[in-house]
DRENDO-335484 format. One line per field, with one value per residue: x, z, y of N, C-alpha, C in turn; residue number from 1. Coordinates in nm, 2 decimals, always signed. Atoms other than C-alpha are relative to their C-alpha. Layout:
DRENDO-335484
n_u = X,...
n_w = Z,...
n_v = Y,...
ca_u = X,...
ca_w = Z,...
ca_v = Y,...
c_u = X,...
c_w = Z,...
c_v = Y,...
kolpa = NUM,...
//
This chain:
DRENDO-335484
n_u = -0.01,-0.01,-0.12,-0.01,+0.00,-0.12,+0.01,-0.13,+0.01,-0.07,+0.00,-0.11,-0.08,+0.07,+0.02,+0.10,+0.11,+0.09,-0.07,-0.01,+0.13,+0.06,-0.08,+0.04,+0.14,+0.00,-0.07,+0.07,+0.15,+0.06,-0.08,+0.09,+0.05,-0.08,-0.09,-0.12,-0.09,-0.10,-0.12,+0.01,-0.10,+0.02,-0.08,-0.12,-0.03,-0.08,+0.09,+0.09,-0.07,-0.01,+0.13,+0.03,-0.08,+0.06,+0.13,-0.01,+0.08,-0.09,-0.01,-0.03,-0.09,+0.07,+0.14,+0.03,-0.01,+0.11,+0.12,-0.01,+0.03,+0.12,+0.12,+0.06,-0.09,+0.05,-0.08,+0.02,-0.04,+0.12,-0.03,-0.07,+0.08,-0.06,-0.07,+0.09,+0.01,-0.12,+0.00,+0.10,-0.05,-0.10,+0.05,+0.11,-0.03,+0.00,+0.14,+0.05,+0.08,-0.07,+0.07,-0.08,+0.04,+0.03,+0.09,-0.03,-0.07,-0.01,+0.11,+0.09,-0.05,-0.09,+0.08,+0.05,-0.11,-0.04,+0.11,-0.01,-0.11,+0.06,+0.10,-0.07,-0.05,+0.11,-0.01,+0.08,-0.07,+0.09,-0.07,+0.08,-0.06,+0.04,+0.13,+0.10,+0.06,+0.02,+0.14,+0.08,+0.05,+0.09,+0.13,+0.05,+0.05,+0.12,+0.11,+0.00,-0.06,+0.11,+0.07,-0.09,+0.02,-0.10,-0.10,-0.10,-0.11,-0.11,-0.13,-0.12,-0.12,-0.11,+0.02,+0.12,-0.02,-0.01,+0.11,+0.14,+0.06,+0.07,+0.14,+0.06,+0.02,+0.12,+0.12,+0.03,+0.03,+0.14,+0.10,-0.02,-0.09,+0.06,-0.02,+0.03,-0.06,-0.07,-0.05,-0.09,-0.01,-0.10,-0.13,-0.12,+0.01,+0.14,+0.09,+0.13,+0.05,+0.14,+0.02,+0.13,+0.01,+0.12,+0.13,+0.02,-0.07,-0.11,-0.10,-0.09,-0.12,-0.09,-0.13,-0.08,-0.13,-0.09,+0.08,+0.05,+0.14,+0.02,+0.08,+0.14,+0.10,+0.14,+0.07,+0.14,+0.10,+0.13,+0.05,-0.08,-0.15,-0.08,-0.14,-0.08,-0.15,-0.08,-0.08,-0.14,-0.06,+0.01,+0.01,-0.09,+0.04,+0.11,-0.05,-0.08,+0.10,+0.06,-0.10,+0.00,+0.12,-0.03,-0.09,+0.08,+0.09,-0.08,+0.07,+0.04,+0.12,+0.08,-0.03,-0.11,+0.05,-0.01,-0.14,-0.03,+0.07,-0.07,-0.12,+0.05,+0.04,-0.12,-0.05,+0.07,-0.03,-0.11,+0.03,+0.04,+0.14,+0.09,+0.00,+0.09,+0.13,+0.01,-0.05,+0.04,-0.09
n_w = -0.04,+0.12,+0.03,-0.03,+0.12,-0.01,+0.05,+0.01,-0.01,+0.10,-0.07,+0.03,-0.12,-0.08,-0.14,+0.00,-0.09,+0.05,+0.01,-0.14,-0.06,+0.06,-0.04,-0.14,+0.01,+0.06,-0.09,-0.13,+0.00,+0.12,+0.03,+0.04,+0.14,+0.08,+0.09,-0.06,+0.09,+0.03,+0.06,+0.01,+0.08,-0.02,+0.08,-0.08,-0.03,-0.12,-0.11,+0.01,-0.06,-0.15,-0.05,+0.01,-0.10,-0.14,-0.02,+0.04,+0.13,+0.11,+0.10,+0.13,+0.08,+0.12,+0.00,+0.03,-0.12,-0.08,+0.05,-0.04,-0.15,-0.03,+0.07,+0.03,-0.03,-0.06,+0.04,-0.11,+0.04,-0.02,+0.01,+0.13,+0.11,+0.13,+0.04,+0.01,+0.14,+0.03,-0.08,+0.06,+0.13,-0.02,-0.05,+0.07,+0.09,-0.07,+0.01,-0.13,-0.05,-0.05,-0.08,-0.01,-0.12,+0.03,+0.10,+0.11,+0.10,-0.01,+0.07,+0.05,+0.12,-0.04,-0.05,+0.11,+0.05,-0.09,+0.02,+0.13,-0.01,-0.06,+0.10,+0.12,-0.04,-0.05,-0.15,-0.08,-0.07,-0.08,-0.08,-0.09,-0.13,-0.12,-0.04,+0.07,-0.08,-0.13,-0.05,+0.09,+0.10,-0.06,-0.02,+0.13,+0.05,-0.08,+0.04,+0.14,+0.07,+0.07,-0.10,-0.04,+0.08,-0.03,-0.10,-0.04,-0.05,-0.05,-0.01,-0.02,+0.06,+0.04,+0.11,+0.07,+0.11,-0.04,-0.09,+0.05,+0.05,-0.11,-0.01,+0.13,+0.00,-0.08,+0.07,+0.12,-0.03,-0.06,+0.09,+0.13,+0.09,+0.09,-0.03,+0.12,+0.00,-0.13,-0.02,-0.12,-0.08,-0.10,+0.03,-0.04,+0.00,-0.04,+0.12,-0.01,+0.13,+0.01,+0.11,+0.04,+0.06,+0.08,-0.07,-0.10,-0.12,-0.03,-0.10,-0.04,-0.04,-0.08,-0.01,-0.08,-0.02,-0.11,-0.12,-0.08,+0.05,+0.02,+0.11,-0.04,+0.10,-0.03,+0.12,+0.00,+0.08,-0.02,-0.13,-0.10,+0.01,-0.10,+0.00,-0.02,+0.00,+0.04,-0.11,+0.04,-0.06,+0.08,+0.14,+0.09,-0.01,+0.09,+0.14,+0.04,+0.02,+0.13,+0.10,+0.00,+0.07,+0.14,+0.04,-0.01,+0.12,+0.12,+0.08,-0.07,-0.10,+0.03,+0.14,+0.01,+0.03,-0.12,-0.02,+0.11,-0.03,-0.11,+0.05,+0.08,-0.09,-0.05,+0.10,+0.01,-0.12,+0.03,+0.13,-0.03,+0.04,-0.11,-0.10,+0.04,+0.01,+0.03,+0.13,+0.02,-0.03
n_v = -0.14,-0.09,-0.07,-0.15,-0.08,-0.08,-0.14,-0.08,-0.15,-0.07,-0.13,-0.10,+0.00,+0.10,-0.04,-0.10,+0.04,+0.10,+0.13,+0.05,+0.03,+0.12,+0.11,+0.03,+0.06,+0.13,+0.10,+0.00,+0.02,+0.06,+0.12,+0.11,-0.01,+0.09,-0.07,-0.04,-0.08,+0.10,-0.07,-0.14,-0.07,-0.14,-0.08,-0.03,+0.14,+0.01,-0.02,+0.11,+0.12,-0.01,+0.02,+0.14,+0.07,-0.03,+0.06,+0.14,+0.02,+0.02,-0.11,+0.06,-0.09,-0.04,+0.02,+0.14,+0.07,-0.03,+0.07,+0.14,+0.01,-0.07,+0.03,-0.13,-0.12,-0.12,-0.12,-0.10,-0.14,-0.08,-0.14,-0.02,+0.05,-0.02,+0.12,+0.12,+0.05,+0.08,+0.12,+0.09,+0.05,+0.10,+0.13,+0.05,+0.10,+0.13,+0.04,+0.03,-0.12,-0.12,-0.10,-0.12,-0.08,-0.14,-0.04,+0.09,-0.06,-0.14,-0.06,+0.10,+0.06,+0.11,+0.11,+0.08,+0.07,+0.11,+0.10,+0.06,+0.10,+0.12,+0.05,+0.06,+0.13,+0.06,+0.03,-0.09,-0.11,-0.08,-0.10,-0.08,-0.06,+0.07,-0.04,+0.07,+0.10,-0.06,+0.00,-0.08,+0.09,+0.10,-0.06,-0.02,+0.13,+0.03,-0.07,+0.01,-0.12,-0.08,-0.08,-0.11,-0.13,-0.11,+0.03,-0.09,+0.07,-0.08,+0.07,-0.08,+0.07,-0.08,-0.10,+0.02,+0.09,+0.14,+0.04,-0.03,+0.12,+0.07,-0.04,+0.03,+0.14,+0.02,-0.04,+0.08,+0.14,+0.01,-0.06,+0.05,-0.08,-0.10,-0.14,-0.08,-0.13,-0.02,-0.14,-0.01,-0.13,+0.01,-0.06,+0.07,+0.14,+0.04,+0.01,+0.06,+0.04,+0.01,+0.09,+0.04,+0.14,+0.03,+0.02,-0.11,+0.03,-0.10,+0.03,-0.10,+0.07,-0.09,+0.05,-0.10,+0.06,-0.04,-0.04,+0.11,+0.03,+0.15,+0.03,+0.03,-0.03,+0.01,+0.06,-0.04,+0.06,-0.07,+0.02,-0.08,-0.01,+0.07,-0.04,+0.13,-0.01,+0.11,+0.06,+0.01,+0.12,+0.12,-0.04,+0.07,+0.14,+0.02,-0.02,+0.12,+0.10,-0.03,+0.04,+0.14,+0.04,-0.01,+0.11,+0.12,+0.00,-0.01,-0.09,-0.12,+0.01,-0.12,-0.04,-0.10,-0.14,-0.08,-0.05,-0.10,-0.13,-0.06,-0.07,-0.12,-0.11,-0.05,-0.08,-0.13,-0.07,-0.09,-0.07,-0.14,-0.02,+0.05,-0.11,-0.11,+0.04,+0.14,+0.05,+0.13,+0.11
ca_u = +3.19,+3.13,+3.43,+3.53,+3.45,+3.76,+3.75,+4.05,+4.09,+4.20,+4.30,+4.50,+4.64,+4.55,+4.60,+4.27,+3.94,+3.73,+4.00,+4.06,+3.69,+3.57,+3.86,+3.77,+3.40,+3.47,+3.70,+3.46,+3.08,+3.03,+3.26,+2.96,+2.88,+3.17,+3.40,+3.76,+4.00,+4.23,+4.46,+4.52,+4.70,+4.74,+4.87,+5.10,+5.27,+5.52,+5.26,+5.03,+5.28,+5.32,+4.94,+4.92,+5.20,+5.05,+4.71,+4.82,+4.67,+4.85,+4.99,+5.00,+5.27,+5.04,+4.67,+4.69,+4.82,+4.55,+4.28,+4.41,+4.34,+4.00,+3.64,+3.55,+3.70,+3.63,+3.76,+3.81,+4.00,+3.70,+3.88,+4.03,+3.74,+3.96,+4.15,+3.84,+3.82,+4.18,+4.15,+3.83,+3.99,+4.27,+4.03,+3.73,+3.91,+3.91,+3.53,+3.46,+3.21,+3.33,+3.20,+3.32,+3.33,+3.20,+3.23,+3.20,+3.34,+3.46,+3.16,+2.87,+3.04,+3.32,+3.06,+2.90,+3.24,+3.31,+2.97,+3.04,+3.37,+3.17,+2.90,+3.16,+3.29,+2.94,+3.02,+2.81,+2.91,+2.76,+2.85,+2.71,+2.80,+2.77,+2.44,+2.26,+2.17,+2.02,+1.70,+1.59,+1.57,+1.41,+1.13,+1.10,+1.06,+0.80,+0.58,+0.66,+0.86,+0.54,+0.40,+0.69,+0.60,+0.88,+1.21,+1.45,+1.80,+2.10,+2.47,+2.81,+3.15,+3.45,+3.46,+3.15,+3.30,+3.36,+3.06,+2.77,+2.71,+2.59,+2.27,+2.20,+2.23,+1.97,+1.72,+1.76,+1.76,+1.42,+1.26,+1.41,+1.61,+1.35,+1.49,+1.38,+1.53,+1.76,+1.87,+2.15,+2.14,+2.41,+2.76,+3.11,+3.11,+2.75,+2.49,+2.12,+1.98,+1.62,+1.52,+1.21,+1.12,+0.86,+0.49,+0.53,+0.76,+1.03,+1.34,+1.56,+1.92,+2.13,+2.50,+2.72,+3.08,+3.32,+3.04,+2.89,+2.59,+2.47,+2.32,+1.94,+1.62,+1.26,+1.02,+0.68,+0.39,+0.02,-0.03,+0.25,+0.62,+0.87,+1.21,+1.48,+1.84,+2.11,+2.28,+2.65,+2.72,+2.60,+2.64,+2.95,+2.84,+2.52,+2.70,+2.95,+2.66,+2.51,+2.83,+2.82,+2.46,+2.59,+2.86,+2.61,+2.37,+2.65,+2.44,+2.32,+2.08,+1.94,+1.92,+2.23,+2.01,+2.01,+2.39,+2.40,+2.14,+2.33,+2.65,+2.45,+2.31,+2.66,+2.78,+2.50,+2.58,+2.88,+2.71,+2.69,+2.35,+2.21,+2.30,+2.07,+1.77,+1.64,+1.82,+1.72,+1.87
ca_w = +0.64,+0.39,+0.23,+0.36,+0.09,+0.01,-0.04,-0.16,-0.05,-0.33,-0.20,-0.26,+0.09,+0.31,+0.64,+0.65,+0.85,+0.62,+0.56,+0.94,+1.03,+0.77,+0.85,+1.22,+1.14,+0.92,+1.18,+1.47,+1.47,+1.11,+1.12,+1.10,+0.76,+0.63,+0.47,+0.52,+0.38,+0.20,+0.02,-0.05,-0.28,-0.27,-0.49,-0.21,-0.20,+0.08,+0.32,+0.19,+0.28,+0.63,+0.68,+0.55,+0.77,+1.08,+1.01,+0.89,+0.54,+0.23,+0.02,-0.35,-0.58,-0.88,-0.97,-1.12,-0.79,-0.61,-0.82,-0.74,-0.37,-0.41,-0.49,-0.51,-0.48,-0.25,-0.40,-0.11,-0.14,+0.02,+0.03,-0.32,-0.57,-0.85,-0.85,-0.86,-1.24,-1.26,-0.97,-1.12,-1.46,-1.30,-1.15,-1.38,-1.62,-1.36,-1.39,-1.02,-0.83,-0.74,-0.47,-0.47,-0.17,-0.16,-0.33,-0.64,-0.88,-0.91,-1.14,-1.30,-1.64,-1.47,-1.28,-1.60,-1.73,-1.43,-1.46,-1.83,-1.74,-1.53,-1.80,-2.07,-1.86,-1.74,-1.37,-1.09,-0.93,-0.66,-0.46,-0.17,+0.13,+0.48,+0.51,+0.29,+0.57,+0.87,+1.07,+0.82,+0.54,+0.77,+0.84,+0.47,+0.39,+0.67,+0.54,+0.17,-0.06,-0.24,+0.08,+0.14,+0.04,+0.20,+0.38,+0.57,+0.63,+0.82,+0.81,+0.91,+0.85,+0.68,+0.35,+0.15,-0.15,+0.04,+0.28,+0.07,-0.05,+0.30,+0.34,-0.03,+0.01,+0.29,+0.07,-0.26,-0.10,+0.06,-0.22,-0.53,-0.83,-0.99,-0.88,-1.12,-1.00,-0.73,-0.59,-0.34,-0.06,+0.19,+0.20,+0.21,+0.29,+0.44,+0.19,+0.19,-0.11,-0.21,-0.43,-0.62,-0.70,-0.94,-0.83,-0.63,-0.37,-0.20,+0.01,+0.20,+0.25,+0.52,+0.50,+0.77,+0.73,+1.02,+1.28,+1.55,+1.34,+1.36,+1.07,+1.10,+0.89,+0.92,+0.69,+0.61,+0.48,+0.45,+0.80,+0.97,+1.03,+1.20,+1.31,+1.30,+1.42,+1.27,+1.52,+1.48,+1.70,+1.45,+1.13,+0.99,+1.11,+0.91,+0.61,+0.60,+0.63,+0.32,+0.13,+0.22,+0.10,-0.24,-0.25,-0.13,-0.41,-0.66,-0.79,-0.70,-0.40,-0.54,-0.88,-1.00,-1.11,-0.75,-0.73,-1.06,-0.95,-0.62,-0.81,-1.04,-0.74,-0.59,-0.92,-0.92,-0.56,-0.70,-1.01,-1.01,-1.18,-0.88,-0.66,-0.86,-0.88,-0.96,-1.23,-1.39,-1.27
ca_v = -5.24,-4.96,-4.80,-4.45,-4.19,-3.98,-3.60,-3.39,-3.03,-2.80,-2.46,-2.14,-2.13,-2.43,-2.26,-2.09,-2.11,-2.32,-2.59,-2.62,-2.62,-2.87,-3.10,-3.09,-3.16,-3.45,-3.61,-3.52,-3.45,-3.57,-3.87,-4.11,-3.97,-4.19,-3.93,-3.84,-3.58,-3.81,-3.56,-3.20,-2.95,-2.58,-2.30,-2.19,-2.53,-2.47,-2.35,-2.63,-2.90,-2.76,-2.76,-3.12,-3.24,-3.07,-3.22,-3.57,-3.53,-3.65,-3.36,-3.44,-3.30,-3.30,-3.32,-3.67,-3.80,-3.61,-3.77,-4.12,-4.05,-3.89,-3.97,-3.60,-3.25,-2.96,-2.64,-2.40,-2.07,-1.89,-1.55,-1.59,-1.65,-1.52,-1.86,-2.08,-2.10,-2.22,-2.46,-2.61,-2.64,-2.85,-3.11,-3.14,-3.36,-3.64,-3.66,-3.66,-3.44,-3.09,-2.87,-2.51,-2.28,-1.92,-1.69,-1.91,-1.66,-1.30,-1.22,-1.39,-1.43,-1.63,-1.83,-1.94,-2.04,-2.25,-2.43,-2.48,-2.67,-2.91,-2.95,-3.03,-3.32,-3.41,-3.40,-3.26,-2.93,-2.72,-2.41,-2.22,-2.00,-2.14,-1.96,-2.21,-2.45,-2.26,-2.23,-1.97,-2.22,-2.48,-2.23,-2.15,-2.52,-2.55,-2.27,-2.33,-2.10,-1.99,-1.85,-1.61,-1.25,-1.05,-1.10,-0.88,-1.01,-0.88,-0.97,-0.84,-1.01,-0.87,-0.68,-0.62,-0.80,-1.12,-1.12,-0.99,-1.34,-1.46,-1.25,-1.29,-1.67,-1.65,-1.46,-1.65,-1.99,-1.91,-1.70,-1.86,-1.72,-1.50,-1.17,-0.90,-0.57,-0.44,-0.10,-0.02,+0.24,+0.32,+0.47,+0.32,-0.05,-0.04,-0.15,-0.20,-0.38,-0.35,-0.65,-0.71,-1.07,-1.21,-1.20,-0.87,-1.03,-0.82,-0.84,-0.60,-0.71,-0.52,-0.57,-0.40,-0.53,-0.50,-0.45,-0.67,-0.77,-1.13,-1.30,-1.32,-1.29,-1.21,-1.40,-1.26,-1.46,-1.35,-1.49,-1.29,-1.24,-1.46,-1.33,-1.61,-1.57,-1.78,-2.01,-1.95,-2.25,-2.50,-2.30,-2.47,-2.82,-2.78,-2.63,-2.92,-3.16,-2.99,-3.04,-3.41,-3.43,-3.32,-3.59,-3.85,-3.76,-3.72,-3.43,-3.08,-3.04,-2.71,-2.54,-2.36,-2.07,-1.97,-1.95,-1.76,-1.50,-1.45,-1.37,-1.14,-0.95,-0.92,-0.78,-0.52,-0.43,-0.26,-0.11,+0.27,+0.24,+0.05,+0.35,+0.58,+0.36,+0.01,-0.19,-0.51,-0.83
c_u = +0.02,+0.13,-0.01,+0.01,+0.11,-0.03,+0.14,-0.03,+0.09,-0.01,+0.10,+0.10,-0.06,-0.02,-0.10,-0.12,-0.08,+0.07,+0.01,-0.13,-0.06,+0.08,-0.04,-0.14,+0.00,+0.07,-0.08,-0.15,-0.06,+0.07,-0.09,-0.05,+0.09,+0.10,+0.13,+0.07,+0.12,+0.13,-0.03,+0.10,-0.04,+0.09,+0.13,+0.05,+0.08,-0.08,-0.10,+0.06,+0.01,-0.14,-0.03,+0.08,-0.06,-0.13,-0.01,-0.09,+0.11,+0.01,+0.05,+0.08,-0.07,-0.15,-0.03,+0.02,-0.11,-0.12,+0.00,-0.04,-0.14,-0.12,-0.08,+0.09,-0.08,+0.09,-0.03,+0.04,-0.12,+0.03,+0.07,-0.09,+0.06,+0.08,-0.09,+0.00,+0.13,+0.01,-0.10,+0.05,+0.10,-0.06,-0.12,+0.03,+0.00,-0.14,-0.05,-0.07,+0.09,-0.09,+0.09,-0.05,-0.04,+0.13,+0.04,+0.09,+0.01,-0.11,-0.08,+0.05,+0.10,-0.08,-0.06,+0.11,+0.04,-0.11,+0.02,+0.12,-0.06,-0.10,+0.07,+0.05,-0.12,+0.02,-0.08,+0.09,-0.11,+0.08,-0.10,+0.08,-0.05,-0.14,-0.11,-0.08,-0.02,-0.15,-0.09,-0.06,-0.09,-0.14,-0.06,-0.06,-0.13,-0.12,-0.02,+0.05,-0.11,-0.07,+0.08,-0.02,+0.11,+0.11,+0.09,+0.12,+0.11,+0.13,+0.11,+0.12,+0.10,-0.04,-0.14,+0.01,-0.01,-0.13,-0.14,-0.07,-0.09,-0.15,-0.07,-0.03,-0.13,-0.13,-0.03,-0.03,-0.14,-0.10,+0.02,+0.08,-0.07,+0.00,-0.01,+0.07,+0.06,+0.05,+0.08,-0.01,+0.12,+0.13,+0.12,-0.03,-0.15,-0.09,-0.14,-0.06,-0.15,-0.03,-0.14,+0.00,-0.13,-0.13,-0.01,+0.07,+0.12,+0.09,+0.08,+0.12,+0.09,+0.13,+0.09,+0.13,+0.07,-0.08,-0.05,-0.14,-0.01,-0.09,-0.14,-0.09,-0.13,-0.07,-0.14,-0.08,-0.13,-0.05,+0.08,+0.15,+0.07,+0.15,+0.08,+0.15,+0.07,+0.09,+0.14,+0.07,+0.00,+0.01,+0.09,-0.02,-0.10,+0.04,+0.08,-0.09,-0.07,+0.09,+0.00,-0.12,+0.03,+0.08,-0.08,-0.09,+0.07,-0.08,-0.04,-0.12,-0.09,+0.03,+0.11,-0.04,+0.01,+0.14,+0.03,-0.07,+0.07,+0.12,-0.04,-0.04,+0.12,+0.06,-0.07,+0.01,+0.10,-0.02,-0.04,-0.15,-0.09,+0.00,-0.10,-0.14,+0.00,+0.06,-0.04,+0.10,+0.01
c_w = -0.12,-0.01,+0.03,-0.14,+0.01,-0.07,+0.00,+0.01,-0.11,+0.04,-0.06,+0.11,+0.11,+0.14,+0.01,+0.08,-0.05,-0.01,+0.14,+0.05,-0.06,+0.03,+0.14,+0.00,-0.05,+0.09,+0.14,-0.02,-0.12,-0.05,-0.04,-0.14,-0.10,-0.10,+0.07,-0.10,-0.03,-0.06,-0.02,-0.10,+0.01,-0.10,+0.07,+0.06,+0.13,+0.12,+0.00,+0.06,+0.15,+0.06,-0.01,+0.10,+0.14,+0.02,-0.05,-0.12,-0.11,-0.09,-0.13,-0.08,-0.13,+0.01,-0.04,+0.12,+0.09,-0.03,+0.04,+0.14,+0.03,-0.08,-0.04,+0.05,+0.07,-0.03,+0.10,-0.04,+0.02,-0.01,-0.13,-0.12,-0.14,-0.05,-0.02,-0.14,-0.03,+0.08,-0.05,-0.13,+0.02,+0.05,-0.08,-0.09,+0.06,+0.02,+0.14,+0.06,+0.06,+0.07,+0.02,+0.11,-0.05,-0.01,-0.13,-0.10,+0.02,-0.07,-0.07,-0.14,+0.03,+0.06,-0.10,-0.07,+0.08,-0.01,-0.13,+0.00,+0.05,-0.10,-0.11,+0.04,+0.07,+0.14,+0.08,+0.07,+0.07,+0.08,+0.09,+0.11,+0.11,+0.05,-0.08,+0.08,+0.14,+0.04,-0.09,-0.11,+0.05,+0.01,-0.14,-0.06,+0.08,-0.06,-0.15,-0.07,-0.06,+0.09,+0.05,-0.09,+0.02,+0.10,+0.03,+0.06,+0.05,+0.00,+0.02,-0.07,-0.04,-0.11,-0.07,-0.12,+0.04,+0.08,-0.05,-0.04,+0.11,+0.01,-0.13,-0.01,+0.08,-0.08,-0.12,+0.03,+0.06,-0.11,-0.14,-0.09,-0.08,+0.05,-0.13,+0.00,+0.14,+0.00,+0.13,+0.06,+0.10,-0.05,+0.04,-0.02,+0.04,-0.12,+0.05,-0.14,+0.01,-0.13,-0.02,-0.07,-0.08,+0.09,+0.11,+0.13,+0.02,+0.11,+0.03,+0.06,+0.06,+0.02,+0.07,+0.03,+0.12,+0.12,+0.07,-0.04,-0.03,-0.12,+0.05,-0.12,+0.06,-0.13,+0.02,-0.10,+0.02,+0.14,+0.11,-0.03,+0.11,-0.01,+0.04,+0.00,-0.05,+0.11,-0.04,+0.05,-0.08,-0.15,-0.09,+0.00,-0.11,-0.15,-0.05,-0.03,-0.14,-0.11,-0.02,-0.07,-0.16,-0.05,+0.01,-0.12,-0.13,-0.10,+0.08,+0.09,-0.02,-0.14,-0.01,-0.04,+0.12,+0.03,-0.10,+0.03,+0.13,-0.04,-0.08,+0.10,+0.07,-0.10,+0.00,+0.13,-0.02,-0.13,+0.04,-0.03,+0.11,+0.12,-0.03,-0.01,-0.03,-0.14,-0.01,+0.03,-0.12
c_v = +0.09,+0.07,+0.15,+0.07,+0.11,+0.13,+0.06,+0.15,+0.06,+0.15,+0.10,+0.00,-0.08,+0.05,+0.11,-0.06,-0.11,-0.14,-0.06,-0.04,-0.12,-0.13,-0.05,-0.06,-0.14,-0.11,-0.01,-0.02,-0.06,-0.12,-0.11,+0.01,-0.09,+0.07,+0.04,+0.09,-0.08,+0.06,+0.14,+0.05,+0.15,+0.08,+0.04,-0.13,-0.01,+0.00,-0.12,-0.13,+0.01,-0.03,-0.15,-0.08,+0.02,-0.08,-0.15,-0.02,-0.01,+0.12,-0.06,+0.10,+0.04,-0.04,-0.15,-0.09,+0.03,-0.08,-0.15,-0.02,+0.06,-0.05,+0.13,+0.11,+0.11,+0.11,+0.11,+0.14,+0.10,+0.15,+0.03,-0.06,+0.02,-0.12,-0.12,-0.06,-0.09,-0.13,-0.11,-0.06,-0.11,-0.13,-0.06,-0.12,-0.14,-0.06,-0.05,+0.12,+0.11,+0.09,+0.12,+0.10,+0.14,+0.08,-0.07,+0.06,+0.15,+0.08,-0.10,-0.06,-0.11,-0.12,-0.09,-0.08,-0.12,-0.12,-0.07,-0.11,-0.13,-0.07,-0.07,-0.14,-0.08,-0.05,+0.10,+0.10,+0.08,+0.10,+0.07,+0.07,-0.09,+0.03,-0.07,-0.09,+0.05,-0.02,+0.08,-0.08,-0.11,+0.06,+0.02,-0.13,-0.03,+0.08,-0.01,+0.13,+0.09,+0.09,+0.12,+0.12,+0.10,-0.06,+0.12,-0.08,+0.09,-0.09,+0.09,-0.07,+0.10,+0.09,-0.03,-0.09,-0.14,-0.04,+0.03,-0.13,-0.07,+0.04,-0.03,-0.15,-0.03,+0.03,-0.09,-0.14,-0.02,+0.05,-0.04,+0.10,+0.11,+0.14,+0.08,+0.14,+0.02,+0.15,-0.01,+0.14,-0.02,+0.06,-0.09,-0.15,-0.04,+0.00,-0.05,-0.02,-0.02,-0.09,-0.03,-0.13,-0.01,-0.01,+0.11,-0.03,+0.09,-0.05,+0.12,-0.07,+0.11,-0.06,+0.10,-0.07,+0.07,+0.06,-0.12,-0.02,-0.15,-0.02,-0.04,+0.04,+0.01,-0.04,+0.03,-0.08,+0.08,-0.02,+0.08,-0.01,-0.07,+0.05,-0.13,+0.04,-0.12,-0.04,-0.02,-0.13,-0.13,+0.03,-0.08,-0.15,-0.03,+0.03,-0.11,-0.12,+0.01,-0.04,-0.16,-0.06,+0.00,-0.12,-0.13,-0.02,-0.01,+0.09,+0.12,-0.02,+0.12,+0.05,+0.10,+0.14,+0.08,+0.05,+0.11,+0.14,+0.07,+0.07,+0.12,+0.11,+0.06,+0.10,+0.14,+0.08,+0.11,+0.08,+0.14,+0.02,-0.04,+0.10,+0.11,-0.05,-0.15,-0.04,-0.14,-0.10,-0.09
kolpa = 1,2,3,4,5,6,7,8,9,10,11,12,13,14,15,16,17,18,19,20,21,22,23,24,25,26,27,28,29,30,31,32,33,34,35,36,37,38,39,40,41,42,43,44,45,46,47,48,49,50,51,52,53,54,55,56,57,58,59,60,61,62,63,64,65,66,67,68,69,70,71,72,73,74,75,76,77,78,79,80,81,82,83,84,85,86,87,88,89,90,91,92,93,94,95,96,97,98,99,100,101,102,103,104,105,106,107,108,109,110,111,112,113,114,115,116,117,118,119,120,121,122,123,124,125,126,127,128,129,130,131,132,133,134,135,136,137,138,139,140,141,142,143,144,145,146,147,148,149,150,151,152,153,154,155,156,157,158,159,160,161,162,163,164,165,166,167,168,169,170,171,172,173,174,175,176,177,178,179,180,181,182,183,184,185,186,187,188,189,190,191,192,193,194,195,196,197,198,199,200,201,202,203,204,205,206,207,208,209,210,211,212,213,214,215,216,217,218,219,220,221,222,223,224,225,226,227,228,229,230,231,232,233,234,235,236,237,238,239,240,241,242,243,244,245,246,247,248,249,250,251,252,253,254,255,256,257,258,259,260,261,262,263,264,265,266,267,268,269,270,271,272,273,274,275,276,277,278,279,280,281
//
């Protein structure tokens, strides 16, 4: 019988949606993939111990102990990207694969530093939002990335800082990392990004935080346009399956250039220059 593969959760505050959701998926619908959450640690240690006891997961007092009970690390803290650099720094020395939750880093410079930590230890690392594995990407794969001329995507969620990544993940995962220029329109938290890609390809990204706006996309090829809603009912199951694909492969499942250009586009979303006209990506 194959040995169960062990994953350790590394978080800021373990009592959060992603830790609870991924744990339930690994113990339920994705149990046959052969993974378990074997250990955990959190910056907020007291609350982390409570979460661990409630969910019957080993809480580790230090990172060396954590590494003894893990074949790979999932760095969570989805609402606290500012702690990702420090959390990654604490685990890369154990030379085991590291997957990092959205948003990868607070800015593109820090994102490059995080990847550099992994490179220095020669370990695989990957990051994405939950919108990396949906029916939109399945359709893009069906028609071929090169056939896509234009996309329009929509997304809601919480704050613009935290949720801009999701519709951008939809676009870049389908159109690739060669974004050349971007402009922002809209007031307050509402944002519409106009993105020019190489080869005259274009995208419009509509982000309406704190509204009842479902994630969806339209994909245009020279043959026509297909509107594709994102199925929220299977969203995290498929996202978690994508994480396991990374650990199965022990290597990235897509180019890191995509993650870096997504972070760069988020940075430019808050650039005053992008509100005045197109800026180079």
